[in-house]
N, CA and C of each residue as an Amber inpcrd file, in Angstrom:
protein
   261
 -65.8760000  75.8370000 -20.3810000 -64.7270000  75.1150000 -20.8980000
 -64.5950000  73.7560000 -20.2240000 -65.1550000  73.6190000 -19.0540000
 -64.9760000  72.4060000 -18.2770000 -65.4870000  71.1690000 -19.0130000
 -66.6810000  71.2360000 -19.5880000 -67.2970000  70.0720000 -20.2010000
 -67.1570000  70.0340000 -21.7150000 -66.4120000  70.9240000 -22.2930000
 -66.3230000  70.9700000 -23.7450000 -65.5110000  69.8080000 -24.3130000
 -64.7680000  69.0770000 -23.4850000 -63.9430000  67.9820000 -23.9670000
 -64.7670000  66.7430000 -24.2970000 -65.9440000  66.6330000 -23.7390000
 -66.7630000  65.4400000 -23.9470000 -67.2350000  65.2920000 -25.3870000
 -67.3480000  66.3880000 -26.1090000 -67.8360000  66.3350000 -27.4850000
 -66.7280000  66.0060000 -28.4800000 -65.4720000  66.0090000 -28.0420000
 -64.3560000  65.7740000 -28.9460000 -64.1990000  64.2850000 -29.2480000
 -63.6990000  63.9850000 -30.4380000 -63.4140000  62.6100000 -30.8210000
 -62.0790000  62.2030000 -30.2070000 -61.7930000  60.8940000 -30.2640000
 -60.6040000  60.3550000 -29.6230000 -59.3310000  61.0110000 -30.1480000
 -59.1960000  61.1220000 -31.4540000 -57.9940000  61.7370000 -32.0380000
 -57.8690000  63.2050000 -31.6400000 -59.0000000  63.9000000 -31.5810000
 -58.9860000  65.2990000 -31.1710000 -58.5840000  65.4320000 -29.7010000
 -59.0170000  64.4610000 -28.8800000 -58.6340000  64.4790000 -27.4680000
 -57.1220000  64.3240000 -27.3060000 -56.5540000  63.4180000 -28.0870000
 -55.1070000  63.2130000 -28.0110000 -54.3510000  64.4730000 -28.4240000
 -54.8260000  65.1180000 -29.4880000 -54.1830000  66.3470000 -29.9510000
 -54.3290000  67.4620000 -28.9190000 -55.5140000  67.5830000 -28.3370000
 -55.7590000  68.6180000 -27.3330000 -54.8990000  68.3780000 -26.0900000
 -54.7250000  67.1080000 -25.7030000 -53.8860000  66.7830000 -24.5520000
 -52.4470000  67.2350000 -24.7960000 -51.9350000  66.9590000 -25.9850000
 -50.5670000  67.3700000 -26.2970000 -50.4380000  68.8890000 -26.3090000
 -51.4580000  69.5620000 -26.8360000 -51.4540000  71.0300000 -26.8580000
 -51.4410000  71.5990000 -25.4340000 -52.2750000  71.0330000 -24.5530000
 -52.3320000  71.5100000 -23.1720000 -51.0380000  71.2040000 -22.4230000
 -50.4390000  70.0420000 -22.6780000 -49.1740000  69.7100000 -22.0240000
 -48.0830000  70.6800000 -22.4470000 -48.0720000  71.0510000 -23.7260000
 -47.0820000  72.0190000 -24.2080000 -47.3180000  73.3770000 -23.5510000
 -48.5780000  73.7950000 -23.4550000 -48.9010000  75.0590000 -22.7980000
 -48.4700000  75.0430000 -21.3310000 -48.6970000  73.9150000 -20.6730000
 -48.3240000  73.7880000 -19.2720000 -46.8110000  73.8670000 -19.1060000
 -46.0820000  73.1860000 -19.9900000 -44.6250000  73.2310000 -19.9470000
 -44.1250000  74.6540000 -20.1550000 -44.6970000  75.3480000 -21.1530000
 -44.2850000  76.7280000 -21.4190000 -44.5730000  77.6340000 -20.2290000
 -45.7120000  77.4450000 -19.6000000 -46.0790000  78.2650000 -18.4450000
 -45.1370000  77.9930000 -17.2700000 -44.7910000  76.7400000 -17.0480000
 -43.8370000  76.4080000 -15.9890000 -42.4840000  77.0430000 -16.2580000
 -42.0610000  76.9920000 -17.5050000 -40.7810000  77.5790000 -17.8840000
 -40.8010000  79.0900000 -17.6470000 -41.8930000  79.7520000 -18.0430000
 -42.0100000  81.2020000 -17.8440000 -42.0000000  81.5520000 -16.3580000
 -42.6210000  80.6980000 -15.5390000 -42.6680000  80.9620000 -14.1000000
 -41.2780000  80.8900000 -13.4870000 -40.4440000  80.0010000 -13.9960000
 -39.0880000  79.8630000 -13.4580000 -38.1970000  80.9930000 -13.9560000
 -38.3040000  81.2920000 -15.2440000 -37.4130000  82.2680000 -15.8670000
 -37.8210000  83.7030000 -15.5700000 -39.1140000  83.9680000 -15.6400000
 -39.5340000  85.3550000 -15.5150000 -40.8570000  85.5060000 -14.8060000
 -41.6470000  86.4110000 -15.3010000 -42.9070000  86.7910000 -14.6780000
 -44.0950000  86.1390000 -15.3950000 -45.0530000  85.6480000 -14.6050000
 -46.2900000  85.0780000 -15.1450000 -47.4360000  85.9760000 -14.6980000
 -48.2880000  86.3520000 -15.6470000 -49.4010000  87.2480000 -15.3260000
 -50.4460000  86.5780000 -14.4370000 -50.7530000  85.3060000 -14.7100000
 -51.8060000  84.6100000 -13.9780000 -51.2640000  83.2790000 -13.4570000
 -50.7640000  83.2410000 -12.2160000 -50.1930000  81.9970000 -11.6930000
 -51.2190000  80.8810000 -11.4870000 -52.4820000  81.2210000 -11.4060000
 -53.5350000  80.2180000 -11.2330000 -53.7220000  79.4040000 -12.5160000
 -53.2260000  79.9100000 -13.6240000 -53.3710000  79.2310000 -14.9050000
 -52.7000000  77.8550000 -14.8830000 -51.6330000  77.6860000 -14.0920000
 -50.9860000  76.3780000 -13.9760000 -51.9670000  75.3390000 -13.4440000
 -52.7100000  75.7090000 -12.4090000 -53.6840000  74.7970000 -11.8170000
 -54.7840000  74.4630000 -12.8130000 -55.2510000  75.4840000 -13.5270000
 -56.3140000  75.2840000 -14.5220000 -55.8510000  74.3140000 -15.6040000
 -54.6330000  74.5000000 -16.0950000 -54.1070000  73.6120000 -17.1360000
 -53.9390000  72.1880000 -16.6190000 -53.4330000  72.0330000 -15.4000000
 -53.2780000  70.6920000 -14.8240000 -54.6160000  69.9750000 -14.7380000
 -55.6330000  70.6930000 -14.3140000 -56.9570000  70.0770000 -14.1740000
 -57.5690000  69.7370000 -15.5300000 -57.3490000  70.5930000 -16.5160000
 -57.8420000  70.2960000 -17.8590000 -57.1580000  69.0590000 -18.4290000
 -55.8650000  68.9380000 -18.2020000 -55.1350000  67.7610000 -18.6600000
 -55.6820000  66.5140000 -17.9690000 -55.9540000  66.6060000 -16.6930000
 -56.5050000  65.4700000 -15.9500000 -57.8840000  65.0820000 -16.4820000
 -58.7220000  66.0750000 -16.8050000 -60.0390000  65.7830000 -17.3620000
 -59.9210000  65.0340000 -18.6920000 -59.0150000  65.5070000 -19.5340000
 -58.8250000  64.8590000 -20.8260000 -58.2800000  63.4520000 -20.6360000
 -57.3370000  63.2890000 -19.7210000 -56.7880000  61.9560000 -19.4440000
 -57.8980000  61.0050000 -19.0080000 -58.8120000  61.4790000 -18.1840000
 -59.9160000  60.6530000 -17.7190000 -60.8210000  60.2520000 -18.8750000
 -61.1590000  61.1920000 -19.7350000 -62.0230000  60.8960000 -20.8790000
 -61.3320000  59.9190000 -21.8270000 -60.0320000  60.0910000 -22.0600000
 -59.2820000  59.1750000 -22.9230000 -59.2630000  57.7830000 -22.3060000
 -59.0420000  57.7120000 -21.0080000 -59.0040000  56.4190000 -20.3240000
 -60.3510000  55.7110000 -20.4240000 -61.4360000  56.4480000 -20.2250000
 -62.7700000  55.8520000 -20.3180000 -63.0930000  55.4080000 -21.7350000
 -62.6510000  56.1600000 -22.7140000 -62.9310000  55.8100000 -24.1090000
 -62.1450000  54.5780000 -24.5270000 -60.9730000  54.3820000 -23.9830000
 -60.1350000  53.2600000 -24.3710000 -60.3410000  52.0260000 -23.5210000
 -61.2090000  52.1060000 -22.5260000 -61.4160000  51.0090000 -21.5980000
 -62.2700000  49.9200000 -22.2340000 -61.8700000  48.6390000 -22.1530000
 -62.6930000  47.5600000 -22.7020000 -63.9620000  47.3890000 -21.8790000
 -64.9480000  46.7400000 -22.4600000 -66.2270000  46.5880000 -21.7520000
 -66.0790000  45.6380000 -20.5610000 -67.0710000  45.6180000 -19.6930000
 -67.0050000  44.8660000 -18.4420000 -66.9480000  43.3640000 -18.6810000
 -67.6020000  42.8720000 -19.7220000 -67.5870000  41.4310000 -19.9940000
 -66.1760000  40.9610000 -20.3190000 -65.4510000  41.7230000 -21.1050000
 -64.0810000  41.3510000 -21.4480000 -63.2000000  41.3790000 -20.2040000
 -63.4100000  42.3550000 -19.3310000 -62.6330000  42.4230000 -18.0950000
 -62.8980000  41.2030000 -17.2270000 -64.1430000  40.7980000 -17.1260000
 -64.4910000  39.6200000 -16.3350000 -63.8710000  38.3650000 -16.9020000
 -63.8370000  38.2420000 -18.2280000 -63.2490000  37.0680000 -18.8610000
 -61.7540000  37.0180000 -18.6160000 -61.0950000  38.1410000 -18.6740000
 -59.6510000  38.1910000 -18.4180000 -59.3800000  37.8310000 -16.9630000
 -60.1680000  38.3490000 -16.0490000 -59.9770000  38.0440000 -14.6310000
 -60.1970000  36.5650000 -14.3580000 -61.2100000  35.9560000 -14.9900000
 -61.4800000  34.5390000 -14.8000000 -60.3540000  33.6980000 -15.3880000
 -59.8360000  34.0850000 -16.5380000 -58.7440000  33.3370000 -17.1660000
 -57.4710000  33.4470000 -16.3370000 -57.2230000  34.5880000 -15.7570000
 -56.0350000  34.7830000 -14.9340000 -56.1290000  33.9610000 -13.6530000
 -57.3290000  33.8480000 -13.0860000 -57.5050000  33.0970000 -11.8540000
 -57.2740000  31.6060000 -12.0840000 -57.5090000  31.1110000 -13.2880000
 -57.3550000  29.6920000 -13.5810000 -55.9050000  29.2980000 -13.8570000
 -55.0100000  30.2620000 -13.9690000 -53.6100000  29.9720000 -14.2620000
 -52.9440000  29.4090000 -13.0150000 -52.2980000  28.2180000 -13.1360000
 -51.6130000  27.6550000 -11.9590000 -50.4530000  28.5520000 -11.5350000
 -50.2960000  28.7120000 -10.2400000 -49.2090000  29.5270000  -9.7180000
 -49.5290000  31.0050000  -9.6610000 -50.7080000  31.3890000 -10.1260000
 -51.0920000  32.8020000 -10.0830000 -51.4410000  33.1580000  -8.6370000
 -51.2260000  34.4040000  -8.2970000 -51.5410000  34.8630000  -6.9450000
 -53.0350000  34.7990000  -6.7210000 -53.4180000  34.2730000  -5.5890000
 -54.8350000  34.1790000  -5.2570000 -55.1300000  35.0990000  -4.0780000
 -56.3290000  35.6480000  -4.0270000 -56.6560000  36.5290000  -2.9060000
 -56.7060000  35.7540000  -1.5920000 -56.3180000  36.4100000  -0.5160000
 -56.3310000  35.7870000   0.7920000 -57.7570000  35.7230000   1.3240000
 -58.0070000  34.7210000   2.1230000 -59.3090000  34.5920000   2.7750000
 -59.3660000  35.5800000   3.9310000 -60.5100000  36.2120000   4.0860000
 -60.6790000  37.1610000   5.1830000 -61.4960000  36.5320000   6.2890000
 -61.2940000  36.9890000   7.4890000 -62.0150000  36.4340000   8.6360000
 -63.3260000  37.1120000   8.8240000
């Protein structure tokens, strides 16, 4: 189950994330109100959500050239914060 998220498309990842968040919320609620059969399931769900978040973040990330262009354009703006010189 760990690597099965990599084959999903972006829209499927978003849907799966919402499904896992709902499951996590329900499990937390059950833990507070009553008895949970497998308390380790909370950790498993949290980690699965984190994996999906990472894959979504990587899929939505612009390429390195665009990042470099934005950084160069920001550095040329007057009054922008500049990095300090190190000794």
